[in-house]
All heavy atoms as TSV, in Angstrom:
chain	resi	resn	atom	element	x	y	z
A	1	MET	N	N	8.664	-13.367	-1.731
A	1	MET	CA	C	7.327	-13.588	-1.216
A	1	MET	C	C	7.334	-13.367	0.284
A	1	MET	O	O	8.252	-13.778	0.971
A	1	MET	CB	C	6.899	-15.012	-1.566
A	1	MET	CG	C	5.505	-15.340	-1.165
A	1	MET	SD	S	4.423	-14.400	-2.226
A	1	MET	CE	C	2.890	-15.123	-1.961
A	2	ALA	N	N	6.299	-12.738	0.772
A	2	ALA	CA	C	6.175	-12.481	2.197
A	2	ALA	C	C	5.915	-13.775	2.956
A	2	ALA	O	O	5.262	-14.682	2.458
A	2	ALA	CB	C	5.042	-11.502	2.444
A	3	LYS	N	N	6.439	-13.830	4.160
A	3	LYS	CA	C	6.270	-15.035	4.961
A	3	LYS	C	C	5.739	-14.618	6.333
A	3	LYS	O	O	6.293	-13.738	6.985
A	3	LYS	CB	C	7.621	-15.726	5.105
A	3	LYS	CG	C	7.543	-17.118	5.626
A	3	LYS	CD	C	8.918	-17.745	5.611
A	3	LYS	CE	C	8.792	-19.229	5.411
A	3	LYS	NZ	N	10.105	-19.865	5.364
A	4	ILE	N	N	4.663	-15.236	6.758
A	4	ILE	CA	C	4.027	-14.938	8.036
A	4	ILE	C	C	3.969	-16.221	8.858
A	4	ILE	O	O	3.616	-17.274	8.348
A	4	ILE	CB	C	2.594	-14.392	7.840
A	4	ILE	CG1	C	2.588	-13.148	6.962
A	4	ILE	CG2	C	1.918	-14.117	9.158
A	4	ILE	CD1	C	3.294	-11.959	7.543
A	5	VAL	N	N	4.287	-16.093	10.138
A	5	VAL	CA	C	4.232	-17.235	11.044
A	5	VAL	C	C	2.973	-17.112	11.895
A	5	VAL	O	O	2.728	-16.074	12.507
A	5	VAL	CB	C	5.476	-17.273	11.958
A	5	VAL	CG1	C	5.389	-18.423	12.934
A	5	VAL	CG2	C	6.738	-17.374	11.127
A	6	VAL	N	N	2.160	-18.167	11.918
A	6	VAL	CA	C	0.923	-18.183	12.704
A	6	VAL	C	C	1.256	-18.689	14.099
A	6	VAL	O	O	1.813	-19.765	14.267
A	6	VAL	CB	C	-0.139	-19.093	12.050
A	6	VAL	CG1	C	-1.391	-19.136	12.900
A	6	VAL	CG2	C	-0.446	-18.624	10.655
A	7	LYS	N	N	0.917	-17.889	15.104
A	7	LYS	CA	C	1.174	-18.263	16.491
A	7	LYS	C	C	-0.140	-18.467	17.221
A	7	LYS	O	O	-1.060	-17.649	17.100
A	7	LYS	CB	C	1.981	-17.183	17.194
A	7	LYS	CG	C	3.363	-16.987	16.628
A	7	LYS	CD	C	4.113	-15.914	17.368
A	7	LYS	CE	C	5.481	-15.711	16.754
A	7	LYS	NZ	N	6.198	-14.605	17.384
A	8	ASN	N	N	-0.234	-19.525	17.980
A	8	ASN	CA	C	-1.409	-19.826	18.803
A	8	ASN	C	C	-2.699	-19.885	17.995
A	8	ASN	O	O	-3.768	-19.499	18.467
A	8	ASN	CB	C	-1.555	-18.822	19.940
A	8	ASN	CG	C	-0.360	-18.832	20.868
A	8	ASN	OD1	O	0.261	-19.862	21.069
A	8	ASN	ND2	N	-0.021	-17.677	21.414
A	9	GLY	N	N	-2.634	-20.283	16.756
A	9	GLY	CA	C	-3.827	-20.450	15.935
A	9	GLY	C	C	-4.541	-19.161	15.577
A	9	GLY	O	O	-5.725	-19.167	15.266
A	10	GLN	N	N	-3.838	-18.038	15.594
A	10	GLN	CA	C	-4.458	-16.750	15.272
A	10	GLN	C	C	-4.343	-16.483	13.777
A	10	GLN	O	O	-3.560	-15.664	13.317
A	10	GLN	CB	C	-3.796	-15.632	16.077
A	10	GLN	CG	C	-4.013	-15.769	17.555
A	10	GLN	CD	C	-3.292	-14.676	18.320
A	10	GLN	OE1	O	-2.383	-14.052	17.805
A	10	GLN	NE2	N	-3.722	-14.445	19.542
A	11	ILE	N	N	-5.170	-17.173	13.034
A	11	ILE	CA	C	-5.109	-17.089	11.573
A	11	ILE	C	C	-5.565	-15.715	11.069
A	11	ILE	O	O	-4.984	-15.187	10.133
A	11	ILE	CB	C	-5.969	-18.211	10.949
A	11	ILE	CG1	C	-5.343	-19.523	11.326
A	11	ILE	CG2	C	-6.165	-18.002	9.478
A	11	ILE	CD1	C	-5.419	-20.617	10.367
A	12	ASN	N	N	-6.603	-15.149	11.682
A	12	ASN	CA	C	-7.097	-13.845	11.231
A	12	ASN	C	C	-6.022	-12.771	11.347
A	12	ASN	O	O	-5.859	-11.949	10.446
A	12	ASN	CB	C	-8.343	-13.430	12.018
A	12	ASN	CG	C	-9.545	-14.241	11.639
A	12	ASN	OD1	O	-9.618	-14.767	10.532
A	12	ASN	ND2	N	-10.490	-14.370	12.559
A	13	GLU	N	N	-5.285	-12.759	12.445
A	13	GLU	CA	C	-4.203	-11.795	12.622
A	13	GLU	C	C	-3.110	-12.006	11.572
A	13	GLU	O	O	-2.564	-11.058	11.022
A	13	GLU	CB	C	-3.617	-11.902	14.030
A	13	GLU	CG	C	-4.573	-11.529	15.135
A	13	GLU	CD	C	-5.014	-10.079	15.056
A	13	GLU	OE1	O	-4.182	-9.211	14.709
A	13	GLU	OE2	O	-6.195	-9.814	15.333
A	14	ALA	N	N	-2.807	-13.265	11.296
A	14	ALA	CA	C	-1.788	-13.579	10.299
A	14	ALA	C	C	-2.236	-13.131	8.909
A	14	ALA	O	O	-1.432	-12.589	8.140
A	14	ALA	CB	C	-1.501	-15.076	10.305
A	15	LEU	N	N	-3.504	-13.321	8.583
A	15	LEU	CA	C	-4.015	-12.886	7.276
A	15	LEU	C	C	-3.969	-11.365	7.141
A	15	LEU	O	O	-3.644	-10.843	6.076
A	15	LEU	CB	C	-5.442	-13.386	7.073
A	15	LEU	CG	C	-5.574	-14.863	6.727
A	15	LEU	CD1	C	-7.040	-15.266	6.710
A	15	LEU	CD2	C	-4.920	-15.169	5.405
A	16	LYS	N	N	-4.285	-10.658	8.219
A	16	LYS	CA	C	-4.210	-9.191	8.188
A	16	LYS	C	C	-2.781	-8.733	7.946
A	16	LYS	O	O	-2.532	-7.832	7.147
A	16	LYS	CB	C	-4.724	-8.604	9.504
A	16	LYS	CG	C	-6.223	-8.628	9.639
A	16	LYS	CD	C	-6.646	-8.003	10.953
A	16	LYS	CE	C	-8.131	-8.140	11.187
A	16	LYS	NZ	N	-8.536	-7.563	12.475
A	17	SER	N	N	-1.834	-9.351	8.642
A	17	SER	CA	C	-0.428	-8.999	8.470
A	17	SER	C	C	0.024	-9.274	7.040
A	17	SER	O	O	0.701	-8.449	6.419
A	17	SER	CB	C	0.443	-9.787	9.441
A	17	SER	OG	O	0.147	-9.440	10.758
A	18	PHE	N	N	-0.335	-10.429	6.518
A	18	PHE	CA	C	0.044	-10.797	5.157
A	18	PHE	C	C	-0.543	-9.812	4.148
A	18	PHE	O	O	0.140	-9.358	3.236
A	18	PHE	CB	C	-0.416	-12.214	4.843
A	18	PHE	CG	C	-0.014	-12.681	3.486
A	18	PHE	CD1	C	1.288	-13.059	3.238
A	18	PHE	CD2	C	-0.938	-12.736	2.458
A	18	PHE	CE1	C	1.674	-13.479	1.982
A	18	PHE	CE2	C	-0.564	-13.157	1.203
A	18	PHE	CZ	C	0.748	-13.538	0.965
A	19	SER	N	N	-1.795	-9.459	4.333
A	19	SER	CA	C	-2.460	-8.523	3.429
A	19	SER	C	C	-1.761	-7.165	3.451
A	19	SER	O	O	-1.529	-6.554	2.413
A	19	SER	CB	C	-3.920	-8.371	3.818
A	19	SER	OG	O	-4.550	-7.423	3.014
A	20	ARG	N	N	-1.408	-6.705	4.633
A	20	ARG	CA	C	-0.743	-5.405	4.780
A	20	ARG	C	C	0.615	-5.423	4.069
A	20	ARG	O	O	0.959	-4.491	3.341
A	20	ARG	CB	C	-0.555	-5.077	6.256
A	20	ARG	CG	C	-0.112	-3.676	6.519
A	20	ARG	CD	C	-0.005	-3.331	7.998
A	20	ARG	NE	N	-1.112	-3.812	8.804
A	20	ARG	CZ	C	-1.005	-4.751	9.763
A	20	ARG	NH1	N	0.153	-5.297	10.032
A	20	ARG	NH2	N	-2.060	-5.121	10.454
A	21	ILE	N	N	1.368	-6.493	4.250
A	21	ILE	CA	C	2.685	-6.594	3.628
A	21	ILE	C	C	2.576	-6.646	2.108
A	21	ILE	O	O	3.323	-5.972	1.394
A	21	ILE	CB	C	3.441	-7.825	4.171
A	21	ILE	CG1	C	3.838	-7.585	5.620
A	21	ILE	CG2	C	4.665	-8.133	3.335
A	21	ILE	CD1	C	4.383	-8.793	6.318
A	22	THR	N	N	1.642	-7.426	1.591
A	22	THR	CA	C	1.506	-7.530	0.141
A	22	THR	C	C	1.026	-6.209	-0.458
A	22	THR	O	O	1.457	-5.838	-1.553
A	22	THR	CB	C	0.564	-8.664	-0.273
A	22	THR	OG1	O	-0.690	-8.509	0.381
A	22	THR	CG2	C	1.158	-10.008	0.070
A	23	ASN	N	N	0.153	-5.484	0.243
A	23	ASN	CA	C	-0.295	-4.181	-0.257
A	23	ASN	C	C	0.860	-3.193	-0.308
A	23	ASN	O	O	0.982	-2.416	-1.262
A	23	ASN	CB	C	-1.426	-3.631	0.607
A	23	ASN	CG	C	-2.735	-4.314	0.338
A	23	ASN	OD1	O	-2.929	-4.905	-0.716
A	23	ASN	ND2	N	-3.629	-4.251	1.299
A	24	GLU	N	N	1.726	-3.209	0.703
A	24	GLU	CA	C	2.885	-2.322	0.699
A	24	GLU	C	C	3.812	-2.663	-0.455
A	24	GLU	O	O	4.332	-1.769	-1.125
A	24	GLU	CB	C	3.639	-2.442	2.026
A	24	GLU	CG	C	2.916	-1.820	3.188
A	24	GLU	CD	C	3.623	-2.077	4.509
A	24	GLU	OE1	O	4.772	-2.587	4.504
A	24	GLU	OE2	O	3.029	-1.777	5.550
A	25	THR	N	N	4.004	-3.947	-0.706
A	25	THR	CA	C	4.859	-4.386	-1.801
A	25	THR	C	C	4.292	-3.940	-3.137
A	25	THR	O	O	5.019	-3.425	-3.996
A	25	THR	CB	C	5.009	-5.919	-1.783
A	25	THR	OG1	O	5.471	-6.315	-0.502
A	25	THR	CG2	C	5.971	-6.388	-2.838
A	26	ARG	N	N	2.993	-4.110	-3.306
A	26	ARG	CA	C	2.335	-3.691	-4.542
A	26	ARG	C	C	2.454	-2.181	-4.746
A	26	ARG	O	O	2.723	-1.702	-5.849
A	26	ARG	CB	C	0.866	-4.095	-4.490
A	26	ARG	CG	C	0.352	-4.601	-5.799
A	26	ARG	CD	C	-1.078	-5.071	-5.722
A	26	ARG	NE	N	-1.162	-6.330	-4.984
A	26	ARG	CZ	C	-2.049	-6.579	-4.029
A	26	ARG	NH1	N	-2.937	-5.683	-3.688
A	26	ARG	NH2	N	-2.066	-7.733	-3.413
A	27	ARG	N	N	2.255	-1.422	-3.673
A	27	ARG	CA	C	2.338	0.037	-3.737
A	27	ARG	C	C	3.750	0.479	-4.119
A	27	ARG	O	O	3.930	1.390	-4.928
A	27	ARG	CB	C	1.951	0.628	-2.380
A	27	ARG	CG	C	1.572	2.068	-2.426
A	27	ARG	CD	C	1.061	2.586	-1.084
A	27	ARG	NE	N	0.001	1.759	-0.545
A	27	ARG	CZ	C	-0.006	1.245	0.697
A	27	ARG	NH1	N	0.986	1.474	1.520
A	27	ARG	NH2	N	-1.000	0.507	1.120
A	28	THR	N	N	4.760	-0.160	-3.541
A	28	THR	CA	C	6.144	0.175	-3.850
A	28	THR	C	C	6.463	-0.142	-5.308
A	28	THR	O	O	7.111	0.658	-6.000
A	28	THR	CB	C	7.103	-0.599	-2.926
A	28	THR	OG1	O	6.770	-0.302	-1.578
A	28	THR	CG2	C	8.543	-0.208	-3.175
A	29	ALA	N	N	6.016	-1.281	-5.786
A	29	ALA	CA	C	6.264	-1.659	-7.183
A	29	ALA	C	C	5.592	-0.666	-8.130
A	29	ALA	O	O	6.178	-0.271	-9.143
A	29	ALA	CB	C	5.753	-3.063	-7.440
A	30	LYS	N	N	4.389	-0.241	-7.803
A	30	LYS	CA	C	3.663	0.713	-8.640
A	30	LYS	C	C	4.394	2.053	-8.685
A	30	LYS	O	O	4.441	2.713	-9.719
A	30	LYS	CB	C	2.251	0.898	-8.089
A	30	LYS	CG	C	1.373	1.773	-8.937
A	30	LYS	CD	C	-0.022	1.877	-8.347
A	30	LYS	CE	C	-0.880	2.817	-9.153
A	30	LYS	NZ	N	-2.183	3.007	-8.529
A	31	LYS	N	N	4.996	2.425	-7.556
A	31	LYS	CA	C	5.703	3.698	-7.464
A	31	LYS	C	C	6.872	3.762	-8.445
A	31	LYS	O	O	7.142	4.800	-9.038
A	31	LYS	CB	C	6.211	3.876	-6.031
A	31	LYS	CG	C	6.923	5.161	-5.770
A	31	LYS	CD	C	7.330	5.235	-4.301
A	31	LYS	CE	C	8.082	6.502	-3.993
A	31	LYS	NZ	N	8.505	6.567	-2.599
A	32	TYR	N	N	7.571	2.637	-8.648
A	32	TYR	CA	C	8.749	2.622	-9.507
A	32	TYR	C	C	8.470	2.046	-10.889
A	32	TYR	O	O	9.394	1.754	-11.640
A	32	TYR	CB	C	9.861	1.821	-8.830
A	32	TYR	CG	C	10.373	2.501	-7.593
A	32	TYR	CD1	C	10.057	2.015	-6.331
A	32	TYR	CD2	C	11.149	3.646	-7.687
A	32	TYR	CE1	C	10.506	2.648	-5.186
A	32	TYR	CE2	C	11.603	4.286	-6.544
A	32	TYR	CZ	C	11.284	3.782	-5.306
A	32	TYR	OH	O	11.729	4.410	-4.183
A	33	GLU	N	N	7.202	1.895	-11.235
A	33	GLU	CA	C	6.845	1.285	-12.512
A	33	GLU	C	C	7.274	2.146	-13.703
A	33	GLU	O	O	7.711	1.644	-14.718
A	33	GLU	CB	C	5.335	1.053	-12.559
A	33	GLU	CG	C	4.877	0.200	-13.696
A	33	GLU	CD	C	3.419	-0.159	-13.548
A	33	GLU	OE1	O	2.966	-0.399	-12.421
A	33	GLU	OE2	O	2.729	-0.188	-14.581
A	34	TYR	N	N	7.168	3.457	-13.574
A	34	TYR	CA	C	7.555	4.353	-14.652
A	34	TYR	C	C	7.980	5.690	-14.056
A	34	TYR	O	O	7.680	6.003	-12.903
A	34	TYR	CB	C	6.418	4.548	-15.661
A	34	TYR	CG	C	5.127	4.992	-15.027
A	34	TYR	CD1	C	4.834	6.335	-14.865
A	34	TYR	CD2	C	4.198	4.070	-14.578
A	34	TYR	CE1	C	3.660	6.747	-14.268
A	34	TYR	CE2	C	3.013	4.466	-13.980
A	34	TYR	CZ	C	2.760	5.805	-13.841
A	34	TYR	OH	O	1.596	6.207	-13.244
A	35	TYR	N	N	8.672	6.500	-14.830
A	35	TYR	CA	C	9.194	7.780	-14.364
A	35	TYR	C	C	8.138	8.863	-14.499
A	35	TYR	O	O	7.450	8.964	-15.508
A	35	TYR	CB	C	10.430	8.172	-15.178
A	35	TYR	CG	C	10.965	9.525	-14.804
A	35	TYR	CD1	C	11.698	9.690	-13.635
A	35	TYR	CD2	C	10.727	10.628	-15.600
A	35	TYR	CE1	C	12.178	10.938	-13.269
A	35	TYR	CE2	C	11.213	11.880	-15.247
A	35	TYR	CZ	C	11.936	12.024	-14.086
A	35	TYR	OH	O	12.404	13.259	-13.724
A	36	LEU	N	N	8.015	9.693	-13.459
A	36	LEU	CA	C	7.152	10.865	-13.505
A	36	LEU	C	C	7.998	12.112	-13.274
A	36	LEU	O	O	8.872	12.111	-12.406
A	36	LEU	CB	C	6.086	10.808	-12.404
A	36	LEU	CG	C	4.887	9.928	-12.633
A	36	LEU	CD1	C	3.981	9.965	-11.422
A	36	LEU	CD2	C	4.125	10.358	-13.856
A	37	ARG	N	N	7.722	13.143	-14.045
A	37	ARG	CA	C	8.405	14.408	-13.818
A	37	ARG	C	C	8.049	14.903	-12.422
A	37	ARG	O	O	6.952	14.612	-11.917
A	37	ARG	CB	C	7.944	15.447	-14.832
A	37	ARG	CG	C	8.265	15.081	-16.252
A	37	ARG	CD	C	7.926	16.230	-17.201
A	37	ARG	NE	N	6.739	16.963	-16.820
A	37	ARG	CZ	C	5.613	17.038	-17.535
A	37	ARG	NH1	N	5.518	16.418	-18.669
A	37	ARG	NH2	N	4.596	17.755	-17.118
A	38	PRO	N	N	8.913	15.674	-11.777
A	38	PRO	CA	C	8.638	16.139	-10.417
A	38	PRO	C	C	7.318	16.910	-10.293
A	38	PRO	O	O	6.579	16.722	-9.323
A	38	PRO	CB	C	9.824	17.041	-10.106
A	38	PRO	CG	C	10.934	16.487	-10.927
A	38	PRO	CD	C	10.281	16.002	-12.186
A	39	GLY	N	N	6.990	17.736	-11.273
A	39	GLY	CA	C	5.734	18.480	-11.225
A	39	GLY	C	C	4.530	17.557	-11.309
A	39	GLY	O	O	3.545	17.708	-10.576
A	40	ARG	N	N	4.599	16.589	-12.186
A	40	ARG	CA	C	3.494	15.628	-12.355
A	40	ARG	C	C	3.362	14.736	-11.126
A	40	ARG	O	O	2.265	14.356	-10.734
A	40	ARG	CB	C	3.752	14.788	-13.611
A	40	ARG	CG	C	2.642	13.893	-13.961
A	40	ARG	CD	C	1.415	14.688	-14.372
A	40	ARG	NE	N	0.326	13.772	-14.594
A	40	ARG	CZ	C	-0.932	14.108	-14.663
A	40	ARG	NH1	N	-1.273	15.366	-14.557
A	40	ARG	NH2	N	-1.851	13.213	-14.846
A	41	LYS	N	N	4.510	14.442	-10.502
A	41	LYS	CA	C	4.516	13.632	-9.295
A	41	LYS	C	C	3.757	14.351	-8.170
A	41	LYS	O	O	2.980	13.742	-7.444
A	41	LYS	CB	C	5.958	13.371	-8.867
A	41	LYS	CG	C	6.141	12.306	-7.848
A	41	LYS	CD	C	7.632	12.124	-7.603
A	41	LYS	CE	C	7.931	10.729	-7.170
A	41	LYS	NZ	N	9.354	10.519	-6.944
A	42	ALA	N	N	3.951	15.663	-8.062
A	42	ALA	CA	C	3.258	16.455	-7.047
A	42	ALA	C	C	1.755	16.470	-7.304
A	42	ALA	O	O	0.955	16.372	-6.365
A	42	ALA	CB	C	3.804	17.878	-7.026
A	43	VAL	N	N	1.371	16.577	-8.567
A	43	VAL	CA	C	-0.046	16.568	-8.924
A	43	VAL	C	C	-0.676	15.233	-8.536
A	43	VAL	O	O	-1.764	15.190	-7.945
A	43	VAL	CB	C	-0.229	16.835	-10.441
A	43	VAL	CG1	C	-1.650	16.566	-10.877
A	43	VAL	CG2	C	0.178	18.248	-10.782
A	44	GLU	N	N	0.005	14.145	-8.853
A	44	GLU	CA	C	-0.504	12.813	-8.516
A	44	GLU	C	C	-0.604	12.628	-7.006
A	44	GLU	O	O	-1.560	12.046	-6.504
A	44	GLU	CB	C	0.396	11.734	-9.111
A	44	GLU	CG	C	0.371	11.669	-10.620
A	44	GLU	CD	C	-0.974	11.246	-11.174
A	44	GLU	OE1	O	-1.623	10.376	-10.557
A	44	GLU	OE2	O	-1.383	11.785	-12.205
A	45	LYS	N	N	0.373	13.146	-6.282
A	45	LYS	CA	C	0.382	13.021	-4.828
A	45	LYS	C	C	-0.796	13.774	-4.212
A	45	LYS	O	O	-1.470	13.275	-3.313
A	45	LYS	CB	C	1.699	13.547	-4.270
A	45	LYS	CG	C	1.887	13.309	-2.809
A	45	LYS	CD	C	3.260	13.751	-2.357
A	45	LYS	CE	C	3.436	13.507	-0.881
A	45	LYS	NZ	N	4.768	13.940	-0.423
A	46	SER	N	N	-1.068	14.972	-4.704
A	46	SER	CA	C	-2.197	15.738	-4.172
A	46	SER	C	C	-3.528	15.084	-4.541
A	46	SER	O	O	-4.474	15.085	-3.759
A	46	SER	CB	C	-2.163	17.184	-4.663
A	46	SER	OG	O	-2.379	17.257	-6.046
A	47	LYS	N	N	-3.578	14.464	-5.722
A	47	LYS	CA	C	-4.785	13.759	-6.132
A	47	LYS	C	C	-5.050	12.575	-5.195
A	47	LYS	O	O	-6.180	12.347	-4.765
A	47	LYS	CB	C	-4.647	13.250	-7.571
A	47	LYS	CG	C	-5.943	12.724	-8.142
A	47	LYS	CD	C	-5.788	12.004	-9.474
A	47	LYS	CE	C	-5.128	12.782	-10.548
A	47	LYS	NZ	N	-5.110	12.058	-11.844
A	48	GLU	N	N	-3.994	11.842	-4.861
A	48	GLU	CA	C	-4.122	10.720	-3.927
A	48	GLU	C	C	-4.547	11.203	-2.545
A	48	GLU	O	O	-5.352	10.562	-1.875
A	48	GLU	CB	C	-2.806	9.953	-3.835
A	48	GLU	CG	C	-2.524	9.079	-5.022
A	48	GLU	CD	C	-3.490	7.906	-5.122
A	48	GLU	OE1	O	-3.827	7.297	-4.097
A	48	GLU	OE2	O	-3.915	7.612	-6.252
A	49	ALA	N	N	-4.007	12.348	-2.117
A	49	ALA	CA	C	-4.360	12.900	-0.804
A	49	ALA	C	C	-5.841	13.270	-0.768
A	49	ALA	O	O	-6.535	13.002	0.225
A	49	ALA	CB	C	-3.495	14.108	-0.492
A	50	ARG	N	N	-6.328	13.895	-1.842
A	50	ARG	CA	C	-7.748	14.250	-1.907
A	50	ARG	C	C	-8.619	12.999	-1.878
A	50	ARG	O	O	-9.643	12.939	-1.195
A	50	ARG	CB	C	-8.052	15.054	-3.166
A	50	ARG	CG	C	-7.801	16.536	-2.983
A	50	ARG	CD	C	-8.282	17.329	-4.174
A	50	ARG	NE	N	-7.081	17.609	-4.973
A	50	ARG	CZ	C	-6.907	17.301	-6.248
A	50	ARG	NH1	N	-7.859	16.739	-6.938
A	50	ARG	NH2	N	-5.786	17.573	-6.866
A	51	LYS	N	N	-8.199	11.977	-2.604
A	51	LYS	CA	C	-8.934	10.716	-2.647
A	51	LYS	C	C	-8.988	10.089	-1.249
A	51	LYS	O	O	-10.041	9.615	-0.813
A	51	LYS	CB	C	-8.234	9.775	-3.623
A	51	LYS	CG	C	-8.889	8.443	-3.823
A	51	LYS	CD	C	-8.104	7.641	-4.839
A	51	LYS	CE	C	-8.596	6.235	-4.957
A	51	LYS	NZ	N	-7.794	5.440	-5.889
A	52	PHE	N	N	-7.870	10.126	-0.542
A	52	PHE	CA	C	-7.803	9.567	0.806
A	52	PHE	C	C	-8.700	10.337	1.766
A	52	PHE	O	O	-9.431	9.751	2.560
A	52	PHE	CB	C	-6.352	9.591	1.310
A	52	PHE	CG	C	-6.206	9.090	2.710
A	52	PHE	CD1	C	-6.287	7.739	2.977
A	52	PHE	CD2	C	-5.978	9.966	3.750
A	52	PHE	CE1	C	-6.154	7.263	4.260
A	52	PHE	CE2	C	-5.838	9.497	5.055
A	52	PHE	CZ	C	-5.930	8.154	5.307
A	53	GLN	N	N	-8.677	11.675	1.684
A	53	GLN	CA	C	-9.511	12.506	2.561
A	53	GLN	C	C	-10.989	12.272	2.293
A	53	GLN	O	O	-11.810	12.210	3.208
A	53	GLN	CB	C	-9.173	13.981	2.402
A	53	GLN	CG	C	-7.822	14.368	2.977
A	53	GLN	CD	C	-7.746	14.155	4.462
A	53	GLN	OE1	O	-8.731	14.300	5.187
A	53	GLN	NE2	N	-6.581	13.772	4.939
A	54	LYS	N	N	-11.345	12.150	1.027
A	54	LYS	CA	C	-12.737	11.911	0.650
A	54	LYS	C	C	-13.210	10.550	1.189
A	54	LYS	O	O	-14.316	10.428	1.699
A	54	LYS	CB	C	-12.865	11.951	-0.874
A	54	LYS	CG	C	-14.286	11.904	-1.364
A	54	LYS	CD	C	-14.322	12.055	-2.880
A	54	LYS	CE	C	-15.743	12.034	-3.390
A	54	LYS	NZ	N	-15.791	12.159	-4.851
A	55	LYS	N	N	-12.331	9.548	1.089
A	55	LYS	CA	C	-12.650	8.214	1.566
A	55	LYS	C	C	-12.765	8.205	3.091
A	55	LYS	O	O	-13.602	7.498	3.656
A	55	LYS	CB	C	-11.567	7.244	1.130
A	55	LYS	CG	C	-11.809	5.810	1.463
A	55	LYS	CD	C	-10.711	4.929	0.925
A	55	LYS	CE	C	-10.928	3.497	1.306
A	55	LYS	NZ	N	-9.847	2.638	0.844
A	56	LYS	N	N	-11.961	9.014	3.751
A	56	LYS	CA	C	-11.944	9.072	5.211
A	56	LYS	C	C	-13.236	9.642	5.768
A	56	LYS	O	O	-13.703	9.216	6.825
A	56	LYS	CB	C	-10.750	9.910	5.666
A	56	LYS	CG	C	-10.432	9.822	7.119
A	56	LYS	CD	C	-9.170	10.561	7.443
A	56	LYS	CE	C	-8.888	10.527	8.914
A	56	LYS	NZ	N	-7.680	11.286	9.235
A	57	LYS	N	N	-13.842	10.573	5.052
A	57	LYS	CA	C	-15.091	11.195	5.514
A	57	LYS	C	C	-16.276	10.355	5.275
A	57	LYS	O	O	-16.623	9.388	5.203
A	57	LYS	CB	C	-15.328	12.517	4.805
A	57	LYS	CG	C	-14.422	13.600	5.282
A	57	LYS	CD	C	-14.773	14.901	4.632
A	57	LYS	CE	C	-13.841	15.978	5.124
A	57	LYS	NZ	N	-14.111	17.258	4.559
């Protein structure tokens, strides 16, 4: 479990840090959840990139 130390009563900053760490952990776990062939992995990666670009605009 992630552990965050709150300094000077900055709870909002601590919550942001905690959220970022837990999201990274979740993303890493999802990545190794099952095996993907290299070709399928590339397709999924490009799909995620398109999704990110669309969200960015």
